[in-house]
SEGU-936218 format. One line per 3 residues: number of its first residue (from 1); for each residue z, x, y of C-alpha. Coordinates in steps of 0.001 Angstrom, whole numbers. Layout:
! SEGU-936218
NUM = Z:X:Y ~ ... .
//
This chain:
! SEGU-936218
1 = 31095:161484:110938 ~ 29883:163586:108022 ~ 31662:166185:106354 .
4 = 29529:169582:105455 ~ 31941:170860:102617 ~ 35111:169722:103935 .
7 = 37653:172332:102258 ~ 41095:171096:102595 ~ 44224:173141:104383 .
10 = 46949:174193:102223 ~ 49072:174195:105736 ~ 50510:170999:105154 .
13 = 54095:169303:104124 ~ 53512:165958:102288 ~ 56945:164239:102716 .
16 = 55468:160916:101983 ~ 58067:158804:100082 ~ 60916:161448:100779 .
19 = 61890:159415:104001 ~ 64097:161138:105843 ~ 66445:168399:118691 .
22 = 63606:169236:121245 ~ 60326:167678:123263 ~ 57862:165801:121420 .
25 = 54526:166602:122909 ~ 51248:164822:122821 ~ 52655:161631:121110 .
28 = 50688:159292:123044 ~ 49267:156890:120381 ~ 51365:155372:117791 .
31 = 53548:152672:118531 ~ 57123:153999:119381 ~ 55833:156439:121549 .
34 = 53951:154135:123500 ~ 57124:152040:123558 ~ 59060:155101:125054 .
37 = 56152:155771:127704 ~ 56485:151953:128586 ~ 59866:152210:129344 .
40 = 59585:155620:131507 ~ 56673:153764:133162 ~ 59053:150565:134120 .
43 = 58042:148153:131510 ~ 59483:146092:128348 ~ 59017:147667:125406 .
46 = 60490:145213:123246 ~ 56926:143318:122821 ~ 55066:146384:121766 .
49 = 58001:147016:119220 ~ 58430:143548:117872 ~ 54561:143605:117404 .
52 = 54714:146739:115018 ~ 57517:145551:113081 ~ 55903:142307:112378 .
55 = 52546:144043:111408 ~ 53951:146410:108721 ~ 52240:145750:105264 .
58 = 52826:147218:101959 ~ 51009:150934:101616 ~ 47823:151211:99651 .
61 = 48368:154672:97583 ~ 44833:155211:96936 ~ 43973:154924:100751 .
64 = 46913:156652:101593 ~ 46068:159585:99479 ~ 42517:159393:100940 .
67 = 43901:159643:104650 ~ 45928:162588:103497 ~ 42970:164319:102277 .
70 = 41285:163562:105063 ~ 43880:164913:107304 ~ 43644:168288:105218 .
73 = 40085:168546:106069 ~ 40787:168054:109726 ~ 43368:170700:109753 .
76 = 41252:173116:107988 ~ 38245:172497:110265 ~ 40752:173155:113281 .
79 = 42068:176292:111530 ~ 38525:177411:111277 ~ 37485:177018:114587 .
82 = 40372:178211:116560 ~ 40836:181227:114171 ~ 37093:182356:115271 .
85 = 37827:181638:118498 ~ 40835:183803:119224 ~ 39402:186483:117307 .
88 = 36610:186586:119787 ~ 39085:186875:122363 ~ 40881:189955:120187 .
91 = 43751:187795:119305 ~ 45070:186229:115983 ~ 45344:182383:115541 .
94 = 48845:181522:114055 ~ 47743:178237:111801 ~ 50416:175518:112524 .
97 = 52088:173534:109728 ~ 51021:169708:109688 ~ 53694:167265:108358 .
100 = 52759:164387:106896 ~ 55069:161603:106275 ~ 55631:157776:106255 .
103 = 58786:155733:107431 ~ 60852:158396:108970 ~ 61266:162415:108916 .
106 = 62925:164952:110490 ~ 61415:167718:112731 ~ 62837:170509:115112 .
109 = 62416:167950:117805 ~ 64657:165242:116341 ~ 63687:162351:114034 .
112 = 60221:161210:113395 ~ 59993:157553:113271 ~ 57325:154977:111811 .
115 = 54435:154516:113254 ~ 55018:157279:115971 ~ 51712:158456:115349 .
118 = 50776:162725:115670 ~ 52834:164537:118279 ~ 53449:168111:118359 .
121 = 56728:169712:118251 ~ 57018:173015:120240 ~ 60684:173671:118526 .
124 = 59256:174390:115214 ~ 55300:174437:116123 ~ 54335:171835:113611 .
127 = 52443:169096:113914 ~ 53482:165379:112636 ~ 51822:162207:111335 .
130 = 52994:159010:110032 ~ 49487:157903:108067 ~ 49778:154335:109390 .
133 = 48838:155776:112629 ~ 45066:155541:111232 ~ 45187:152010:110975 .
136 = 46659:151467:114066 ~ 44087:153477:115834 ~ 41574:151218:114401 .
139 = 43260:147830:114892 ~ 45202:148262:118155 ~ 42962:150632:120129 .
142 = 39687:149262:118715 ~ 38378:152866:117859 ~ 37672:152958:114357 .
145 = 36095:155668:112193 ~ 36960:159068:110954 ~ 35703:161330:114234 .
148 = 37935:159184:116542 ~ 40689:160424:114178 ~ 39939:163727:114131 .
151 = 39972:163589:118035 ~ 43779:162941:118119 ~ 44852:165447:115642 .
154 = 42653:167946:116967 ~ 44708:166985:120545 ~ 47843:167629:118792 .
157 = 46434:170860:117792 ~ 45279:171606:121233 ~ 48907:171866:122259 .
160 = 49512:174202:119584 ~ 46863:176393:121382 ~ 48845:175931:124568 .
163 = 52081:176984:122797 ~ 50471:180110:121660 ~ 48380:180932:124925 .
166 = 51794:180533:126806 ~ 50766:177548:128533 ~ 53575:175147:127207 .
169 = 56471:177734:127824 ~ 55373:177886:131586 ~ 54941:174391:131854 .
172 = 58678:173970:130435 ~ 60188:175793:132724 ~ 59074:174157:135593 .
175 = 61235:171050:134538 ~ 64278:172398:135891 ~ 62150:173301:139350 .
178 = 60236:170254:140067 ~ 61124:166637:140937 ~ 60289:164009:137939 .
181 = 57169:162934:139921 ~ 56133:166436:140584 ~ 56619:167491:136860 .
184 = 54693:164490:135709 ~ 51835:165641:137274 ~ 52226:168647:135678 .
187 = 52520:167111:132296 ~ 49379:165069:133038 ~ 47610:168293:133228 .
190 = 49178:169544:130236 ~ 47600:166618:128298 ~ 44208:166645:129852 .
193 = 43948:170342:128698 ~ 44809:169384:125034 ~ 41942:166876:125415 .
196 = 39517:169403:126673 ~ 40977:171785:123330 ~ 39980:169044:121121 .
199 = 36876:168505:122728 ~ 36121:172441:122214 ~ 37199:171975:118472 .
202 = 34545:169253:118028 ~ 31944:171748:119909 ~ 32484:174686:117595 .
205 = 32744:172441:114186 ~ 29851:170614:114744 ~ 27022:171975:112394 .
208 = 29846:174079:110447 ~ 32653:171862:109237 ~ 31146:168217:110226 .
211 = 28011:166478:111587 ~ 28588:163940:114311 ~ 26569:161815:116247 .
214 = 26621:159558:119523 ~ 28356:156873:117660 ~ 31240:159345:116633 .
217 = 31356:160555:120095 ~ 31686:156736:121328 ~ 34553:156359:118492 .
220 = 36286:159512:119959 ~ 36005:158520:123757 ~ 36761:154816:122792 .
223 = 40333:156279:121750 ~ 40745:158544:124799 ~ 39900:155628:126979 .
226 = 42421:153352:125476 ~ 45153:155644:125917 ~ 45151:156667:129511 .
229 = 48592:155521:131623 ~ 46681:153456:133558 ~ 45737:151364:130653 .
232 = 49188:151295:129154 ~ 50646:150495:132487 ~ 48006:147591:132913 .
235 = 48688:145828:129673 ~ 52689:146118:129666 ~ 53033:145879:133726 .
238 = 49974:144303:134955 ~ 49912:146981:137460 ~ 49349:150595:137473 .
241 = 51843:153205:139174 ~ 50011:156810:139314 ~ 53168:158519:140010 .
244 = 54983:157502:136997 ~ 51726:159084:134874 ~ 52562:161756:132534 .
247 = 49014:161800:130139 ~ 46370:161014:132726 ~ 44264:158018:133507 .
250 = 41434:157178:130849 ~ 38858:158106:133142 ~ 40614:161411:133255 .
253 = 40864:161828:129434 ~ 37284:160762:128793 ~ 36055:163515:131296 .
256 = 37982:166443:129948 ~ 37564:165723:126407 ~ 33502:165536:127278 .
259 = 33629:168616:129007 ~ 35546:170656:126322 ~ 32755:168974:123745 .
262 = 29680:170186:125985 ~ 30927:173439:126964 ~ 32662:174709:123859 .
265 = 34122:177320:126508 ~ 37679:177867:126287 ~ 37592:179156:129890 .
268 = 36508:176516:131338 ~ 39645:173898:130661 ~ 42099:175197:133452 .
271 = 42954:171439:134136 ~ 46101:172845:136154 ~ 44010:174282:139116 .
274 = 40726:172237:138741 ~ 40674:168792:140592 ~ 36895:168085:139674 .
277 = 38430:164780:138018 ~ 40374:163695:141152 ~ 37813:161001:142238 .
280 = 37697:159543:138793 .
//
């Protein structure tokens, strides 16, 4: 991926080195979040958590600052794209704040912990990212490259889009009305739509703030493929339990990201009523 200008966003809280209630949305990448998902799916999270603690390494300040600069650029790109898209719909885009941290910090959704990876907190409408996530994405999930990292941030911004459009609040109200199995299905659709929105961002950013090629797209697809519920279940349990899915299969996540990337059309991302991915 190549930056075409690449301004940096000012809507960032840099809490690195400072240490430090609600629902964490979209945190499907980092070790702690994966451990939580594994527990919900009936697996044993201890192996993943132990692996993370054993792999901790000292922070390279220069590399960390470069990662911080990169994160600001991605956020700025999403701001430019979604401001334009909302304006075309006669609406105003409210830019979220992105919080960068190392180790732990506080959020409107509780404590954010080391290696948690990116997540969106609807309570304070902020995106949180422990910068160690980038290393894990490349090493654990074999999805290196800036575009893979950009995709995951764009996915979390996708949840902010859902919050602004009222979609997330509607889904949250269903929590009290549906069984766990039924709500899991709705949660899958929420995550797939965030993947679609990430693709929409990439479509509009291409040629404006970024230049991407087939290799970049492949790295993002690798990331989407690696974090599907089916892949996580196979890795931790040796079997797949579809009723426990909360994020969708690898194939579904790839499908919706690619559709957003291809069309760039916000109106084609109704994952809740569409079943065009049913046979994936």
